[in-house]
Each structure stands twice: as structure tokens, then as C-alpha cells.
mmJSON file of the N, C-alpha and C atoms, coordinates in Angstrom:
{"data_MODEL":{"atom_site":{
"group_PDB":["ATOM","ATOM","ATOM","ATOM","ATOM","ATOM","ATOM","ATOM","ATOM","ATOM","ATOM","ATOM","ATOM","ATOM","ATOM","ATOM","ATOM","ATOM","ATOM","ATOM","ATOM","ATOM","ATOM","ATOM","ATOM","ATOM","ATOM","ATOM","ATOM","ATOM","ATOM","ATOM","ATOM","ATOM","ATOM","ATOM","ATOM","ATOM","ATOM","ATOM","ATOM","ATOM","ATOM","ATOM","ATOM","ATOM","ATOM","ATOM","ATOM","ATOM","ATOM","ATOM","ATOM","ATOM","ATOM","ATOM","ATOM","ATOM","ATOM","ATOM","ATOM","ATOM","ATOM","ATOM","ATOM","ATOM","ATOM","ATOM","ATOM","ATOM","ATOM","ATOM","ATOM","ATOM","ATOM","ATOM","ATOM","ATOM","ATOM","ATOM","ATOM","ATOM","ATOM","ATOM","ATOM","ATOM","ATOM","ATOM","ATOM","ATOM","ATOM","ATOM","ATOM","ATOM","ATOM","ATOM","ATOM","ATOM","ATOM","ATOM","ATOM","ATOM","ATOM","ATOM","ATOM","ATOM","ATOM","ATOM","ATOM","ATOM","ATOM","ATOM","ATOM","ATOM","ATOM","ATOM","ATOM","ATOM","ATOM","ATOM","ATOM","ATOM","ATOM","ATOM","ATOM","ATOM","ATOM","ATOM","ATOM","ATOM","ATOM","ATOM","ATOM","ATOM","ATOM","ATOM","ATOM","ATOM","ATOM","ATOM","ATOM","ATOM","ATOM","ATOM","ATOM","ATOM","ATOM","ATOM","ATOM","ATOM","ATOM","ATOM","ATOM","ATOM","ATOM","ATOM","ATOM","ATOM","ATOM","ATOM","ATOM","ATOM","ATOM","ATOM","ATOM","ATOM","ATOM","ATOM","ATOM","ATOM","ATOM","ATOM","ATOM","ATOM","ATOM","ATOM","ATOM","ATOM","ATOM","ATOM","ATOM","ATOM","ATOM","ATOM","ATOM","ATOM","ATOM","ATOM","ATOM","ATOM","ATOM","ATOM","ATOM","ATOM","ATOM","ATOM","ATOM","ATOM","ATOM","ATOM","ATOM"],
"id":[1,2,3,4,5,6,7,8,9,10,11,12,13,14,15,16,17,18,19,20,21,22,23,24,25,26,27,28,29,30,31,32,33,34,35,36,37,38,39,40,41,42,43,44,45,46,47,48,49,50,51,52,53,54,55,56,57,58,59,60,61,62,63,64,65,66,67,68,69,70,71,72,73,74,75,76,77,78,79,80,81,82,83,84,85,86,87,88,89,90,91,92,93,94,95,96,97,98,99,100,101,102,103,104,105,106,107,108,109,110,111,112,113,114,115,116,117,118,119,120,121,122,123,124,125,126,127,128,129,130,131,132,133,134,135,136,137,138,139,140,141,142,143,144,145,146,147,148,149,150,151,152,153,154,155,156,157,158,159,160,161,162,163,164,165,166,167,168,169,170,171,172,173,174,175,176,177,178,179,180,181,182,183,184,185,186,187,188,189,190,191,192,193,194,195,196,197,198,199,200,201],
"type_symbol":["N","C","C","N","C","C","N","C","C","N","C","C","N","C","C","N","C","C","N","C","C","N","C","C","N","C","C","N","C","C","N","C","C","N","C","C","N","C","C","N","C","C","N","C","C","N","C","C","N","C","C","N","C","C","N","C","C","N","C","C","N","C","C","N","C","C","N","C","C","N","C","C","N","C","C","N","C","C","N","C","C","N","C","C","N","C","C","N","C","C","N","C","C","N","C","C","N","C","C","N","C","C","N","C","C","N","C","C","N","C","C","N","C","C","N","C","C","N","C","C","N","C","C","N","C","C","N","C","C","N","C","C","N","C","C","N","C","C","N","C","C","N","C","C","N","C","C","N","C","C","N","C","C","N","C","C","N","C","C","N","C","C","N","C","C","N","C","C","N","C","C","N","C","C","N","C","C","N","C","C","N","C","C","N","C","C","N","C","C","N","C","C","N","C","C","N","C","C","N","C","C"],
"label_atom_id":["N","CA","C","N","CA","C","N","CA","C","N","CA","C","N","CA","C","N","CA","C","N","CA","C","N","CA","C","N","CA","C","N","CA","C","N","CA","C","N","CA","C","N","CA","C","N","CA","C","N","CA","C","N","CA","C","N","CA","C","N","CA","C","N","CA","C","N","CA","C","N","CA","C","N","CA","C","N","CA","C","N","CA","C","N","CA","C","N","CA","C","N","CA","C","N","CA","C","N","CA","C","N","CA","C","N","CA","C","N","CA","C","N","CA","C","N","CA","C","N","CA","C","N","CA","C","N","CA","C","N","CA","C","N","CA","C","N","CA","C","N","CA","C","N","CA","C","N","CA","C","N","CA","C","N","CA","C","N","CA","C","N","CA","C","N","CA","C","N","CA","C","N","CA","C","N","CA","C","N","CA","C","N","CA","C","N","CA","C","N","CA","C","N","CA","C","N","CA","C","N","CA","C","N","CA","C","N","CA","C","N","CA","C","N","CA","C","N","CA","C","N","CA","C","N","CA","C","N","CA","C","N","CA","C"],
"label_alt_id":[null,null,null,null,null,null,null,null,null,null,null,null,null,null,null,null,null,null,null,null,null,null,null,null,null,null,null,null,null,null,null,null,null,null,null,null,null,null,null,null,null,null,null,null,null,null,null,null,null,null,null,null,null,null,null,null,null,null,null,null,null,null,null,null,null,null,null,null,null,null,null,null,null,null,null,null,null,null,null,null,null,null,null,null,null,null,null,null,null,null,null,null,null,null,null,null,null,null,null,null,null,null,null,null,null,null,null,null,null,null,null,null,null,null,null,null,null,null,null,null,null,null,null,null,null,null,null,null,null,null,null,null,null,null,null,null,null,null,null,null,null,null,null,null,null,null,null,null,null,null,null,null,null,null,null,null,null,null,null,null,null,null,null,null,null,null,null,null,null,null,null,null,null,null,null,null,null,null,null,null,null,null,null,null,null,null,null,null,null,null,null,null,null,null,null,null,null,null,null,null,null],
"label_comp_id":["UNK","UNK","UNK","UNK","UNK","UNK","UNK","UNK","UNK","UNK","UNK","UNK","UNK","UNK","UNK","UNK","UNK","UNK","UNK","UNK","UNK","UNK","UNK","UNK","UNK","UNK","UNK","UNK","UNK","UNK","UNK","UNK","UNK","UNK","UNK","UNK","UNK","UNK","UNK","UNK","UNK","UNK","UNK","UNK","UNK","UNK","UNK","UNK","UNK","UNK","UNK","UNK","UNK","UNK","UNK","UNK","UNK","UNK","UNK","UNK","UNK","UNK","UNK","UNK","UNK","UNK","UNK","UNK","UNK","UNK","UNK","UNK","UNK","UNK","UNK","UNK","UNK","UNK","UNK","UNK","UNK","UNK","UNK","UNK","UNK","UNK","UNK","UNK","UNK","UNK","UNK","UNK","UNK","UNK","UNK","UNK","UNK","UNK","UNK","UNK","UNK","UNK","UNK","UNK","UNK","UNK","UNK","UNK","UNK","UNK","UNK","UNK","UNK","UNK","UNK","UNK","UNK","UNK","UNK","UNK","UNK","UNK","UNK","UNK","UNK","UNK","UNK","UNK","UNK","UNK","UNK","UNK","UNK","UNK","UNK","UNK","UNK","UNK","UNK","UNK","UNK","UNK","UNK","UNK","UNK","UNK","UNK","UNK","UNK","UNK","UNK","UNK","UNK","UNK","UNK","UNK","UNK","UNK","UNK","UNK","UNK","UNK","UNK","UNK","UNK","UNK","UNK","UNK","UNK","UNK","UNK","UNK","UNK","UNK","UNK","UNK","UNK","UNK","UNK","UNK","UNK","UNK","UNK","UNK","UNK","UNK","UNK","UNK","UNK","UNK","UNK","UNK","UNK","UNK","UNK","UNK","UNK","UNK","UNK","UNK","UNK"],
"label_asym_id":["A","A","A","A","A","A","A","A","A","A","A","A","A","A","A","A","A","A","A","A","A","A","A","A","A","A","A","A","A","A","A","A","A","A","A","A","A","A","A","A","A","A","A","A","A","A","A","A","A","A","A","A","A","A","A","A","A","A","A","A","A","A","A","A","A","A","A","A","A","A","A","A","A","A","A","A","A","A","A","A","A","A","A","A","A","A","A","A","A","A","A","A","A","A","A","A","A","A","A","A","A","A","A","A","A","A","A","A","A","A","A","A","A","A","A","A","A","A","A","A","A","A","A","A","A","A","A","A","A","A","A","A","A","A","A","A","A","A","A","A","A","A","A","A","A","A","A","A","A","A","A","A","A","A","A","A","A","A","A","A","A","A","A","A","A","A","A","A","A","A","A","A","A","A","A","A","A","A","A","A","A","A","A","A","A","A","A","A","A","A","A","A","A","A","A","A","A","A","A","A","A"],
"label_entity_id":["1","1","1","1","1","1","1","1","1","1","1","1","1","1","1","1","1","1","1","1","1","1","1","1","1","1","1","1","1","1","1","1","1","1","1","1","1","1","1","1","1","1","1","1","1","1","1","1","1","1","1","1","1","1","1","1","1","1","1","1","1","1","1","1","1","1","1","1","1","1","1","1","1","1","1","1","1","1","1","1","1","1","1","1","1","1","1","1","1","1","1","1","1","1","1","1","1","1","1","1","1","1","1","1","1","1","1","1","1","1","1","1","1","1","1","1","1","1","1","1","1","1","1","1","1","1","1","1","1","1","1","1","1","1","1","1","1","1","1","1","1","1","1","1","1","1","1","1","1","1","1","1","1","1","1","1","1","1","1","1","1","1","1","1","1","1","1","1","1","1","1","1","1","1","1","1","1","1","1","1","1","1","1","1","1","1","1","1","1","1","1","1","1","1","1","1","1","1","1","1","1"],
"label_seq_id":[1,1,1,2,2,2,3,3,3,4,4,4,5,5,5,6,6,6,7,7,7,8,8,8,9,9,9,10,10,10,11,11,11,12,12,12,13,13,13,14,14,14,15,15,15,16,16,16,17,17,17,18,18,18,19,19,19,20,20,20,21,21,21,22,22,22,23,23,23,24,24,24,25,25,25,26,26,26,27,27,27,28,28,28,29,29,29,30,30,30,31,31,31,32,32,32,33,33,33,34,34,34,35,35,35,36,36,36,37,37,37,38,38,38,39,39,39,40,40,40,41,41,41,42,42,42,43,43,43,44,44,44,45,45,45,46,46,46,47,47,47,48,48,48,49,49,49,50,50,50,51,51,51,52,52,52,53,53,53,54,54,54,55,55,55,56,56,56,57,57,57,58,58,58,59,59,59,60,60,60,61,61,61,62,62,62,63,63,63,64,64,64,65,65,65,66,66,66,67,67,67],
"pdbx_PDB_ins_code":[null,null,null,null,null,null,null,null,null,null,null,null,null,null,null,null,null,null,null,null,null,null,null,null,null,null,null,null,null,null,null,null,null,null,null,null,null,null,null,null,null,null,null,null,null,null,null,null,null,null,null,null,null,null,null,null,null,null,null,null,null,null,null,null,null,null,null,null,null,null,null,null,null,null,null,null,null,null,null,null,null,null,null,null,null,null,null,null,null,null,null,null,null,null,null,null,null,null,null,null,null,null,null,null,null,null,null,null,null,null,null,null,null,null,null,null,null,null,null,null,null,null,null,null,null,null,null,null,null,null,null,null,null,null,null,null,null,null,null,null,null,null,null,null,null,null,null,null,null,null,null,null,null,null,null,null,null,null,null,null,null,null,null,null,null,null,null,null,null,null,null,null,null,null,null,null,null,null,null,null,null,null,null,null,null,null,null,null,null,null,null,null,null,null,null,null,null,null,null,null,null],
"Cartn_x":[101.069,99.989,99.204,98.871,98.068,96.571,95.814,94.411,93.671,92.775,92.044,90.719,90.481,89.324,88.281,87.203,86.127,86.778,87.795,88.266,89.558,90.012,91.175,90.793,91.584,91.248,91.425,90.707,90.821,92.271,92.895,94.254,95.139,94.994,95.869,95.842,94.668,94.552,95.055,94.777,95.392,96.891,97.43,98.886,99.556,98.726,99.313,99.252,98.275,98.101,97.116,97.694,96.902,95.763,96.021,95.219,93.74,93.848,92.362,91.525,91.963,91.176,89.889,90.039,88.871,87.657,88.024,86.792,86.002,86.825,86.105,85.467,86.123,85.451,84.17,84.124,82.898,81.683,82.24,80.981,80.573,81.096,80.876,81.525,82.669,83.604,84.484,84.486,85.409,86.328,86.325,87.234,88.275,89.059,89.889,91.128,91.259,92.617,92.273,91.094,90.843,91.214,91.624,92.036,90.986,89.75,88.716,88.294,88.41,88.121,89.157,90.382,91.6,91.528,90.951,90.855,89.525,88.737,87.532,87.744,87.242,87.272,86.558,86.807,85.95,84.469,84.3,82.838,82.058,82.823,82.245,81.825,82.879,82.615,81.564,81.427,80.392,79.004,78.876,77.66,77.165,78.073,77.665,77.268,77.874,77.526,76.586,76.055,75.248,75.641,76.943,77.553,77.763,77.441,77.606,78.916,79.301,80.845,81.358,80.805,81.404,81.879,81.018,81.373,82.683,82.466,83.539,84.807,84.884,86.11,86.773,85.723,86.243,86.753,86.131,86.621,88.112,88.102,89.516,90.639,90.24,91.316,91.625,90.546,90.823,91.745,91.375,92.246,93.693,93.974,95.312,96.011,95.291,95.863,96.39,95.744,96.224,97.323,97.794,99.008,100.334],
"Cartn_y":[160.792,161.077,162.372,163.139,164.444,163.935,164.836,164.616,163.843,162.842,162.082,163.079,163.035,163.627,162.593,163.136,162.246,161.682,162.501,162.066,161.076,160.827,160.085,158.417,157.869,156.44,155.531,154.348,153.431,152.8,152.722,152.312,153.102,154.387,155.328,155.316,155.109,154.928,153.741,152.446,151.308,151.384,151.984,152.002,152.871,154.01,154.789,154.002,153.366,152.54,151.342,150.158,149.025,148.508,149.328,149.29,149.852,150.756,151.32,150.345,149.232,148.232,147.887,147.873,147.64,148.63,149.835,150.776,150.302,149.804,149.431,148.024,147.164,145.807,146.127,147.078,147.322,147.94,148.516,149.09,148.032,146.785,145.675,145.611,146.354,146.172,145.171,144.099,142.883,142.625,143.35,143.053,144.151,144.442,145.495,145.368,144.198,143.944,144.05,143.924,143.898,145.366,145.312,146.641,147.799,147.25,148.385,148.956,148.261,148.652,149.754,149.384,149.956,151.455,151.425,152.853,153.713,153.005,153.953,155.014,156.056,157.128,156.677,157.329,157.349,157.487,158.509,159.133,157.943,157.258,156.123,155.032,154.72,153.475,153.731,154.864,155.296,155.213,155.759,155.717,154.357,153.462,152.056,151.287,151.583,150.736,151.53,152.634,153.387,153.841,154.498,155.015,156.539,157.334,158.785,159.193,159.66,159.99,160.868,162.017,162.982,162.34,161.719,161.128,159.988,159.247,158.249,158.866,160.053,160.709,161.329,161.863,162.297,161.158,159.91,158.789,158.238,158.309,157.789,158.803,160.136,161.072,161.14,160.861,160.84,159.597,158.475,157.404,157.53,158.035,158.453,159.332,160.346,161.558,160.791,159.694,159.14,158.175,158.102,157.133,157.847],
"Cartn_z":[22.297,21.167,21.713,20.801,21.237,21.561,21.929,22.345,21.28,21.755,20.768,20.453,19.239,18.78,18.069,17.59,16.894,15.625,14.984,13.771,14.026,15.119,15.381,15.068,14.281,13.907,15.216,15.085,16.11,16.173,14.891,14.889,15.62,15.356,15.99,17.364,18.137,19.472,20.131,19.318,19.774,19.682,18.63,18.56,19.691,19.992,21.09,22.456,22.693,24.024,23.868,23.719,23.376,24.664,25.817,26.952,26.549,25.547,25.174,24.621,24.049,23.609,24.418,25.707,26.554,26.356,26.008,25.64,24.414,23.419,22.083,22.451,23.143,23.396,24.241,25.079,25.893,25.009,23.897,23.071,22.107,22.243,21.324,20.065,19.798,18.767,19.116,18.608,18.841,17.679,16.446,15.455,15.455,16.408,16.525,15.403,15.087,14.37,12.764,12.581,10.977,10.515,9.18,8.592,8.534,8.303,7.994,9.531,10.456,11.973,12.462,12.008,12.379,11.672,10.524,9.789,10.084,10.889,11.313,12.199,12.03,13.049,14.31,15.289,16.684,16.314,15.614,15.306,14.429,13.555,12.802,13.532,14.421,15.361,16.38,16.792,17.765,17.149,15.946,15.409,14.894,14.494,14.095,15.451,16.679,17.779,18.844,18.208,19.192,20.362,20.364,21.572,21.473,22.468,22.462,22.26,21.193,20.765,21.685,21.984,22.899,24.199,24.895,26.102,25.892,24.861,24.523,24.484,23.783,23.369,24.849,25.687,27.032,27.837,27.868,28.501,27.996,26.724,26.17,26.618,26.54,26.859,28.392,29.237,30.521,31.019,30.296,30.673,30.278,28.987,28.445,29.552,29.998,30.714,32.053,32.545,33.887,33.726,32.486,32.378,32.508],
"occupancy":[1.0,1.0,1.0,1.0,1.0,1.0,1.0,1.0,1.0,1.0,1.0,1.0,1.0,1.0,1.0,1.0,1.0,1.0,1.0,1.0,1.0,1.0,1.0,1.0,1.0,1.0,1.0,1.0,1.0,1.0,1.0,1.0,1.0,1.0,1.0,1.0,1.0,1.0,1.0,1.0,1.0,1.0,1.0,1.0,1.0,1.0,1.0,1.0,1.0,1.0,1.0,1.0,1.0,1.0,1.0,1.0,1.0,1.0,1.0,1.0,1.0,1.0,1.0,1.0,1.0,1.0,1.0,1.0,1.0,1.0,1.0,1.0,1.0,1.0,1.0,1.0,1.0,1.0,1.0,1.0,1.0,1.0,1.0,1.0,1.0,1.0,1.0,1.0,1.0,1.0,1.0,1.0,1.0,1.0,1.0,1.0,1.0,1.0,1.0,1.0,1.0,1.0,1.0,1.0,1.0,1.0,1.0,1.0,1.0,1.0,1.0,1.0,1.0,1.0,1.0,1.0,1.0,1.0,1.0,1.0,1.0,1.0,1.0,1.0,1.0,1.0,1.0,1.0,1.0,1.0,1.0,1.0,1.0,1.0,1.0,1.0,1.0,1.0,1.0,1.0,1.0,1.0,1.0,1.0,1.0,1.0,1.0,1.0,1.0,1.0,1.0,1.0,1.0,1.0,1.0,1.0,1.0,1.0,1.0,1.0,1.0,1.0,1.0,1.0,1.0,1.0,1.0,1.0,1.0,1.0,1.0,1.0,1.0,1.0,1.0,1.0,1.0,1.0,1.0,1.0,1.0,1.0,1.0,1.0,1.0,1.0,1.0,1.0,1.0,1.0,1.0,1.0,1.0,1.0,1.0,1.0,1.0,1.0,1.0,1.0,1.0],
"B_iso_or_equiv":[0.0,0.0,0.0,0.0,0.0,0.0,0.0,0.0,0.0,0.0,0.0,0.0,0.0,0.0,0.0,0.0,0.0,0.0,0.0,0.0,0.0,0.0,0.0,0.0,0.0,0.0,0.0,0.0,0.0,0.0,0.0,0.0,0.0,0.0,0.0,0.0,0.0,0.0,0.0,0.0,0.0,0.0,0.0,0.0,0.0,0.0,0.0,0.0,0.0,0.0,0.0,0.0,0.0,0.0,0.0,0.0,0.0,0.0,0.0,0.0,0.0,0.0,0.0,0.0,0.0,0.0,0.0,0.0,0.0,0.0,0.0,0.0,0.0,0.0,0.0,0.0,0.0,0.0,0.0,0.0,0.0,0.0,0.0,0.0,0.0,0.0,0.0,0.0,0.0,0.0,0.0,0.0,0.0,0.0,0.0,0.0,0.0,0.0,0.0,0.0,0.0,0.0,0.0,0.0,0.0,0.0,0.0,0.0,0.0,0.0,0.0,0.0,0.0,0.0,0.0,0.0,0.0,0.0,0.0,0.0,0.0,0.0,0.0,0.0,0.0,0.0,0.0,0.0,0.0,0.0,0.0,0.0,0.0,0.0,0.0,0.0,0.0,0.0,0.0,0.0,0.0,0.0,0.0,0.0,0.0,0.0,0.0,0.0,0.0,0.0,0.0,0.0,0.0,0.0,0.0,0.0,0.0,0.0,0.0,0.0,0.0,0.0,0.0,0.0,0.0,0.0,0.0,0.0,0.0,0.0,0.0,0.0,0.0,0.0,0.0,0.0,0.0,0.0,0.0,0.0,0.0,0.0,0.0,0.0,0.0,0.0,0.0,0.0,0.0,0.0,0.0,0.0,0.0,0.0,0.0,0.0,0.0,0.0,0.0,0.0,0.0],
"pdbx_formal_charge":[null,null,null,null,null,null,null,null,null,null,null,null,null,null,null,null,null,null,null,null,null,null,null,null,null,null,null,null,null,null,null,null,null,null,null,null,null,null,null,null,null,null,null,null,null,null,null,null,null,null,null,null,null,null,null,null,null,null,null,null,null,null,null,null,null,null,null,null,null,null,null,null,null,null,null,null,null,null,null,null,null,null,null,null,null,null,null,null,null,null,null,null,null,null,null,null,null,null,null,null,null,null,null,null,null,null,null,null,null,null,null,null,null,null,null,null,null,null,null,null,null,null,null,null,null,null,null,null,null,null,null,null,null,null,null,null,null,null,null,null,null,null,null,null,null,null,null,null,null,null,null,null,null,null,null,null,null,null,null,null,null,null,null,null,null,null,null,null,null,null,null,null,null,null,null,null,null,null,null,null,null,null,null,null,null,null,null,null,null,null,null,null,null,null,null,null,null,null,null,null,null],
"auth_seq_id":[1,1,1,2,2,2,3,3,3,4,4,4,5,5,5,6,6,6,7,7,7,8,8,8,9,9,9,10,10,10,11,11,11,12,12,12,13,13,13,14,14,14,15,15,15,16,16,16,17,17,17,18,18,18,19,19,19,20,20,20,21,21,21,22,22,22,23,23,23,24,24,24,25,25,25,26,26,26,27,27,27,28,28,28,29,29,29,30,30,30,31,31,31,32,32,32,33,33,33,34,34,34,35,35,35,36,36,36,37,37,37,38,38,38,39,39,39,40,40,40,41,41,41,42,42,42,43,43,43,44,44,44,45,45,45,46,46,46,47,47,47,48,48,48,49,49,49,50,50,50,51,51,51,52,52,52,53,53,53,54,54,54,55,55,55,56,56,56,57,57,57,58,58,58,59,59,59,60,60,60,61,61,61,62,62,62,63,63,63,64,64,64,65,65,65,66,66,66,67,67,67],
"auth_comp_id":["UNK","UNK","UNK","UNK","UNK","UNK","UNK","UNK","UNK","UNK","UNK","UNK","UNK","UNK","UNK","UNK","UNK","UNK","UNK","UNK","UNK","UNK","UNK","UNK","UNK","UNK","UNK","UNK","UNK","UNK","UNK","UNK","UNK","UNK","UNK","UNK","UNK","UNK","UNK","UNK","UNK","UNK","UNK","UNK","UNK","UNK","UNK","UNK","UNK","UNK","UNK","UNK","UNK","UNK","UNK","UNK","UNK","UNK","UNK","UNK","UNK","UNK","UNK","UNK","UNK","UNK","UNK","UNK","UNK","UNK","UNK","UNK","UNK","UNK","UNK","UNK","UNK","UNK","UNK","UNK","UNK","UNK","UNK","UNK","UNK","UNK","UNK","UNK","UNK","UNK","UNK","UNK","UNK","UNK","UNK","UNK","UNK","UNK","UNK","UNK","UNK","UNK","UNK","UNK","UNK","UNK","UNK","UNK","UNK","UNK","UNK","UNK","UNK","UNK","UNK","UNK","UNK","UNK","UNK","UNK","UNK","UNK","UNK","UNK","UNK","UNK","UNK","UNK","UNK","UNK","UNK","UNK","UNK","UNK","UNK","UNK","UNK","UNK","UNK","UNK","UNK","UNK","UNK","UNK","UNK","UNK","UNK","UNK","UNK","UNK","UNK","UNK","UNK","UNK","UNK","UNK","UNK","UNK","UNK","UNK","UNK","UNK","UNK","UNK","UNK","UNK","UNK","UNK","UNK","UNK","UNK","UNK","UNK","UNK","UNK","UNK","UNK","UNK","UNK","UNK","UNK","UNK","UNK","UNK","UNK","UNK","UNK","UNK","UNK","UNK","UNK","UNK","UNK","UNK","UNK","UNK","UNK","UNK","UNK","UNK","UNK"],
"auth_asym_id":["A","A","A","A","A","A","A","A","A","A","A","A","A","A","A","A","A","A","A","A","A","A","A","A","A","A","A","A","A","A","A","A","A","A","A","A","A","A","A","A","A","A","A","A","A","A","A","A","A","A","A","A","A","A","A","A","A","A","A","A","A","A","A","A","A","A","A","A","A","A","A","A","A","A","A","A","A","A","A","A","A","A","A","A","A","A","A","A","A","A","A","A","A","A","A","A","A","A","A","A","A","A","A","A","A","A","A","A","A","A","A","A","A","A","A","A","A","A","A","A","A","A","A","A","A","A","A","A","A","A","A","A","A","A","A","A","A","A","A","A","A","A","A","A","A","A","A","A","A","A","A","A","A","A","A","A","A","A","A","A","A","A","A","A","A","A","A","A","A","A","A","A","A","A","A","A","A","A","A","A","A","A","A","A","A","A","A","A","A","A","A","A","A","A","A","A","A","A","A","A","A"],
"auth_atom_id":["N","CA","C","N","CA","C","N","CA","C","N","CA","C","N","CA","C","N","CA","C","N","CA","C","N","CA","C","N","CA","C","N","CA","C","N","CA","C","N","CA","C","N","CA","C","N","CA","C","N","CA","C","N","CA","C","N","CA","C","N","CA","C","N","CA","C","N","CA","C","N","CA","C","N","CA","C","N","CA","C","N","CA","C","N","CA","C","N","CA","C","N","CA","C","N","CA","C","N","CA","C","N","CA","C","N","CA","C","N","CA","C","N","CA","C","N","CA","C","N","CA","C","N","CA","C","N","CA","C","N","CA","C","N","CA","C","N","CA","C","N","CA","C","N","CA","C","N","CA","C","N","CA","C","N","CA","C","N","CA","C","N","CA","C","N","CA","C","N","CA","C","N","CA","C","N","CA","C","N","CA","C","N","CA","C","N","CA","C","N","CA","C","N","CA","C","N","CA","C","N","CA","C","N","CA","C","N","CA","C","N","CA","C","N","CA","C","N","CA","C","N","CA","C","N","CA","C","N","CA","C","N","CA","C"],
"pdbx_PDB_model_num":[1,1,1,1,1,1,1,1,1,1,1,1,1,1,1,1,1,1,1,1,1,1,1,1,1,1,1,1,1,1,1,1,1,1,1,1,1,1,1,1,1,1,1,1,1,1,1,1,1,1,1,1,1,1,1,1,1,1,1,1,1,1,1,1,1,1,1,1,1,1,1,1,1,1,1,1,1,1,1,1,1,1,1,1,1,1,1,1,1,1,1,1,1,1,1,1,1,1,1,1,1,1,1,1,1,1,1,1,1,1,1,1,1,1,1,1,1,1,1,1,1,1,1,1,1,1,1,1,1,1,1,1,1,1,1,1,1,1,1,1,1,1,1,1,1,1,1,1,1,1,1,1,1,1,1,1,1,1,1,1,1,1,1,1,1,1,1,1,1,1,1,1,1,1,1,1,1,1,1,1,1,1,1,1,1,1,1,1,1,1,1,1,1,1,1,1,1,1,1,1,1]
}}}
């Protein structure tokens, strides 16, 4: 998968690496399997869960780069 951006959907990230689920669970997003959650962008999810989106994207990309 190419680099994650704010517009990348949760589903795309989980499909690329299921181990990224821990980042979403840590922000309080526990319904990762529901269709609406999978279709949300990172930006939308961070806004709803009051998480700083730029740092979240950096963290996910760093995690994926280490694999």
C-alpha cells in the first residue's frame, strides 16, 4: 500500500495490515467491522474521536514502514 493520507479509508488501512486495528481501538473506535466505519476516512474518524489527524497519520505510516 502507498502512504496513508487523511483521505485513506479505515477499510483500506485494515485491508493492508490488520495489525493497524490497535491504533483505531486506542482512539475508542471499536466497530471496525461495520460498513460505515470501514468507509470513513482517517480524517473523519479522527474528527469524531477527537484525535489529532496529522499525528495519527504519521503514527500509522511509521508503523507500516517498520513492517
